[in-house]
C-alpha positions as CSV (number, residue, x, y, z in Angstrom):
1,X,124.2,106.0,121.5
2,X,122.1,106.8,118.5
3,X,122.9,105.0,115.3
4,X,124.5,106.9,112.5
5,X,124.6,105.1,109.3
6,X,127.7,105.0,107.1
7,X,127.7,108.1,105.0
8,X,129.4,106.2,101.9
9,X,126.7,103.4,102.3
10,X,125.5,104.0,98.6
11,X,129.1,104.2,96.9
12,X,130.0,100.4,96.8
13,X,126.3,98.8,96.4
14,X,125.1,98.2,93.0
15,X,121.4,98.9,92.3
16,X,119.3,97.1,89.5
17,X,116.2,98.4,88.1
18,X,113.0,96.1,88.9
19,X,111.5,94.8,85.6
20,X,110.0,97.9,83.8
21,X,109.3,99.9,86.9
22,X,111.1,102.9,88.2
23,X,112.2,101.1,91.3
24,X,115.7,100.1,91.8
25,X,116.8,97.3,94.5
26,X,120.3,96.6,95.9
27,X,121.8,93.6,94.0
28,X,121.9,91.9,97.5
29,X,118.9,92.3,99.8
30,X,118.5,91.0,103.3
31,X,115.7,88.4,104.2
32,X,114.8,87.8,107.9
33,X,113.1,84.5,107.4
34,X,115.0,82.4,110.2
35,X,117.1,84.4,112.3
36,X,114.9,87.2,113.7
37,X,112.6,85.3,116.0
38,X,112.1,85.2,119.7
39,X,115.2,82.8,120.3
40,X,117.4,85.4,118.5
41,X,119.5,88.0,120.4
42,X,118.2,91.5,119.7
43,X,121.8,92.9,119.8
44,X,122.9,90.5,117.1
45,X,119.8,91.3,114.9
46,X,120.5,95.0,115.4
47,X,124.2,94.5,114.3
48,X,123.1,92.5,111.2
49,X,120.7,95.2,110.1
50,X,123.2,98.1,110.6
51,X,125.8,96.1,108.9
52,X,123.4,95.6,105.9
53,X,122.4,99.3,105.7
54,X,125.8,100.6,106.3
55,X,126.9,98.7,103.1
56,X,124.0,100.1,101.0
57,X,121.4,97.3,101.5
58,X,118.2,99.0,101.5
59,X,115.8,96.3,101.0
60,X,114.6,94.1,104.1
61,X,112.3,91.1,103.1
62,X,109.9,89.7,105.6
63,X,106.6,87.7,105.7
64,X,103.9,87.2,108.3
65,X,105.0,83.8,109.1
66,X,108.7,84.6,109.6
67,X,110.5,83.9,113.1
68,X,110.1,81.4,114.6
69,X,107.4,81.6,116.0
70,X,105.2,83.2,113.2
71,X,105.1,86.9,113.4
72,X,108.1,87.5,115.7
73,X,110.4,88.4,112.8
74,X,108.1,91.3,111.9
75,X,108.0,92.2,115.8
76,X,111.7,92.2,116.2
77,X,112.3,94.3,112.9
78,X,109.5,96.6,114.0
79,X,111.4,97.3,117.3
80,X,114.8,97.8,115.7
81,X,113.1,99.8,112.7
82,X,111.7,102.2,115.4
83,X,114.9,102.4,117.4
84,X,117.7,102.7,114.6
85,X,115.9,103.4,111.2
86,X,112.9,105.7,111.9
87,X,114.7,108.6,110.3
88,X,115.6,106.6,107.2
89,X,112.3,105.1,106.3
90,X,112.4,106.8,102.9
91,X,115.4,105.1,102.2
92,X,114.2,101.8,102.9
93,X,112.2,99.0,100.9
94,X,110.2,96.9,103.2
95,X,108.3,94.0,102.0
96,X,106.0,91.4,103.6
97,X,103.9,88.5,102.5
98,X,100.8,86.4,103.2
99,X,99.9,82.9,101.9
100,X,100.8,80.3,104.5
101,X,98.9,79.3,107.6
102,X,98.9,81.9,110.3
103,X,95.9,81.6,112.5
104,X,93.3,78.9,113.2
105,X,90.1,78.7,111.1
106,X,89.4,79.2,107.6
107,X,90.6,82.8,107.1
108,X,94.1,82.3,108.4
109,X,95.7,80.6,105.2
110,X,95.6,80.6,101.6
111,X,94.7,83.5,99.1
112,X,91.3,84.8,100.0
113,X,90.6,88.6,100.0
114,X,89.7,88.3,103.8
115,X,93.0,86.5,104.6
116,X,95.3,88.6,102.7
117,X,93.8,92.0,103.8
118,X,93.6,91.0,107.5
119,X,97.1,89.6,107.3
120,X,98.6,92.9,105.9
121,X,96.9,94.8,108.7
122,X,98.5,92.4,111.3
123,X,101.9,92.8,109.6
124,X,101.7,96.6,109.7
125,X,100.8,96.6,113.4
126,X,103.8,94.2,114.1
127,X,106.2,96.4,112.3
128,X,104.8,99.7,113.5
129,X,104.4,100.9,109.9
130,X,101.8,102.7,107.8
131,X,102.5,101.0,104.8
132,X,105.0,98.4,103.3
133,X,106.9,99.0,100.0
134,X,106.2,95.5,98.5
135,X,103.6,93.1,99.6
136,X,103.5,89.5,98.1
137,X,101.0,86.8,97.7
138,X,103.4,84.1,99.1
139,X,102.0,81.1,97.0
140,X,99.3,80.4,94.7
141,X,96.0,79.0,96.2
142,X,94.2,76.4,94.1
143,X,91.1,77.0,96.1
144,X,90.8,80.7,95.4
145,X,90.5,82.3,92.2
146,X,93.5,84.3,90.9
147,X,91.3,87.2,90.3
148,X,90.4,87.3,94.0
149,X,94.0,87.2,95.3
150,X,95.2,89.7,92.9
151,X,92.1,92.0,93.4
152,X,93.2,92.0,97.2
153,X,96.7,93.1,96.3
154,X,95.3,96.0,93.9
155,X,93.1,97.1,97.0
156,X,96.1,97.4,99.3
157,X,97.9,99.8,96.8
158,X,94.9,101.7,96.4
159,X,94.3,102.0,100.1
160,X,98.0,103.1,100.5
161,X,99.1,100.2,102.7
162,X,101.4,98.9,100.0
163,X,103.2,100.8,97.2
164,X,104.0,97.8,95.1
165,X,102.8,94.1,94.9
166,X,104.4,90.9,93.8
167,X,103.8,87.1,93.8
168,X,106.0,84.3,95.1
169,X,106.4,80.5,94.4
170,X,104.1,80.9,91.3
171,X,105.0,78.5,88.6
172,X,105.4,80.1,85.0
173,X,101.7,80.0,83.5
174,X,100.2,80.8,86.9
175,X,102.5,83.8,87.3
176,X,101.9,85.0,83.8
177,X,97.9,84.9,84.5
178,X,98.4,86.6,87.8
179,X,100.5,89.4,85.9
180,X,97.8,89.8,83.5
181,X,95.0,90.2,86.0
182,X,97.1,92.9,87.8
183,X,97.8,94.6,84.7
184,X,94.2,94.8,83.8
185,X,93.3,96.0,87.3
186,X,95.9,98.8,86.7
187,X,98.2,97.8,89.5
188,X,101.3,96.1,87.7
189,X,103.0,93.2,89.2
190,X,106.5,94.4,90.2
191,X,108.4,91.3,91.1
192,X,108.3,87.7,91.5
193,X,110.2,85.9,94.4
194,X,111.1,82.2,93.5
195,X,113.3,79.6,95.1
196,X,116.4,79.6,93.0
197,X,120.1,78.4,93.4
198,X,122.7,76.3,91.8
199,X,120.9,73.4,93.3
200,X,117.4,74.4,92.7
201,X,117.0,75.2,88.8
202,X,113.2,75.2,88.6
203,X,112.9,78.9,87.5
204,X,115.0,78.2,84.3
205,X,112.0,76.1,83.1
206,X,110.0,78.9,81.8
207,X,109.5,81.3,84.7
208,X,112.5,83.6,84.2
209,X,111.5,83.8,80.4
210,X,107.8,84.7,81.4
211,X,109.1,87.5,83.8
212,X,111.5,88.9,81.2
213,X,108.7,89.0,78.6
214,X,106.3,90.6,81.1
215,X,108.8,93.2,82.3
216,X,108.5,91.8,85.9
217,X,111.5,91.7,88.2
218,X,113.0,88.5,89.9
219,X,114.4,88.2,93.4
220,X,115.2,84.7,94.2
221,X,115.2,83.5,97.9
222,X,117.4,80.8,99.2
223,X,120.4,81.4,96.6
224,X,122.7,79.7,99.0
225,X,120.2,77.0,99.7
226,X,120.1,78.1,103.3
227,X,123.8,77.7,103.9
228,X,124.4,74.5,101.9
229,X,126.0,76.6,99.2
230,X,128.6,77.8,101.6
231,X,131.7,76.3,103.2
232,X,129.6,76.0,106.5
233,X,128.9,72.1,106.2
234,X,132.1,71.0,104.6
235,X,133.4,69.6,107.7
236,X,130.3,68.6,109.6
237,X,127.4,70.4,111.2
238,X,128.4,73.5,113.3
239,X,126.5,74.0,116.6
240,X,125.2,77.5,115.6
241,X,124.1,76.4,112.2
242,X,120.4,76.1,111.0
243,X,120.8,72.3,110.9
244,X,121.8,72.0,114.2
245,X,119.0,74.4,115.6
246,X,116.1,72.5,114.1
247,X,114.3,75.6,113.2
248,X,111.4,74.0,111.1
249,X,109.2,76.1,109.0
250,X,111.0,75.1,105.8
251,X,114.6,75.6,107.1
252,X,117.6,73.4,106.1
253,X,117.6,70.1,107.8
254,X,120.1,67.1,108.0
255,X,118.2,65.1,105.4
256,X,119.5,67.6,102.8
257,X,123.1,67.3,103.8
258,X,123.5,64.4,101.6
259,X,127.0,62.9,100.5
260,X,126.2,63.7,96.9
261,X,125.3,67.4,97.7
262,X,128.2,67.9,100.0
263,X,130.6,66.5,97.4
264,X,129.3,68.7,94.9
265,X,129.9,71.9,97.3
266,X,133.4,70.6,97.9
267,X,134.1,70.8,94.1
268,X,132.3,74.1,93.8
269,X,134.4,75.5,96.7
270,X,137.7,74.7,94.9
271,X,136.4,76.6,91.9
272,X,135.6,79.5,94.2
273,X,139.0,79.6,95.4
274,X,140.5,79.6,92.1
275,X,138.3,82.6,91.4
276,X,139.5,84.2,94.8
277,X,135.9,83.9,96.1
278,X,134.4,82.3,99.1
279,X,131.9,79.5,98.3
280,X,128.8,81.8,99.2
281,X,130.2,84.5,96.8
282,X,130.6,82.0,93.9
283,X,127.1,80.9,94.5
284,X,125.4,84.5,94.6
285,X,127.5,85.5,91.8
286,X,126.3,82.5,89.7
287,X,122.5,83.9,90.2
288,X,123.4,87.4,89.7
289,X,125.1,86.6,86.4
290,X,121.7,86.5,84.7
291,X,120.5,90.0,83.7
292,X,116.9,88.9,84.4
293,X,117.6,88.8,88.1
294,X,117.2,92.1,90.0
295,X,118.5,91.2,93.4
296,X,119.0,88.2,95.5
297,X,117.9,87.7,99.1
298,X,120.3,86.3,101.5
299,X,119.7,85.4,105.3
300,X,122.4,86.1,107.8
301,X,123.0,84.8,111.4
302,X,126.0,87.2,111.9
303,X,127.0,90.5,110.5
304,X,130.3,88.8,108.8
305,X,127.8,86.8,106.5
306,X,126.4,90.2,105.2
307,X,129.8,91.5,104.3
308,X,130.7,88.3,102.8
309,X,127.8,88.0,100.6
310,X,128.2,91.7,99.1
311,X,131.7,90.5,98.2
312,X,130.1,88.6,95.3
313,X,129.5,92.0,93.5
314,X,133.3,92.2,92.9
315,X,133.0,89.5,90.3
316,X,129.8,87.8,88.8
317,X,131.4,87.4,85.4
318,X,132.1,83.9,84.3
319,X,134.0,82.4,81.5
320,X,132.3,79.6,79.3
321,X,135.0,77.2,80.8
322,X,133.8,78.1,84.4
323,X,130.1,77.6,83.5
324,X,130.9,74.5,81.8
325,X,132.7,73.2,84.9
326,X,129.9,74.2,87.2
327,X,127.4,72.2,85.1
328,X,129.5,69.3,85.2
329,X,129.8,69.3,88.9
330,X,126.0,69.9,89.3
331,X,124.7,67.2,86.9
């Protein structure tokens, strides 16, 4: 049976303007980092995407190395996009990235023009697309001039292969320089994708201020610390969790499930319950409270996690007492 989206999908979702651009993104976006690889059931992946779009999530975030194995998330997404969402392409924001190692030899990693242009072409073939809405340089490359990497992003837009471009994992001053180079080229930097959560606070040390000053959006990844900031690990390691599956490629592993971290989450969970939220909703609300944040990227291994995450939008206001309590728990 053909998929027919929820006709009321735009009524409940909140959309936020991305920096000074004309583009709005849903406050919650869906990332396909770890749960759309070869080992994942296509039926479950389809259900996750449908649940997201039915709830007004229009932004799907990928990268060339997502899977596992590398490239398989884009292939899975391409099949499901073709089957279910082909008629809704103009309602979707699809992003991809390049910057980490993808193939052997000197041209399969980093930030060279050769690598970035080739990688985008490969991503488009895997997803069966003519263009992506956003393409990111996934991380700064110390061996490539920023002018070359940003020049490649500019070329992608001029060739019609990307509508917007962004950067990811760039520290504050490198981000500012990349933004300046793109502006001079005439292709503004739309957005920055940093790792940011209650447990990873690095963007607060200058990056969020730089993005606000430059008019660039911010879309954190791992706002739930890959499941650590949920109730999933409060009673051990579930068999279907990222930790139990040993996914690699930067996924959460058992070394991060330290007693201090679990103890913090247990205390945060008590605060979440007092706010009538799940632990995941509290963690997402805490990130979304900052007006400099455009959207948060969640990962999901089942449709119910998408629905739960969207529930964070019902309350992302915090009293000063709640914020002080959170800081006390986290210190």
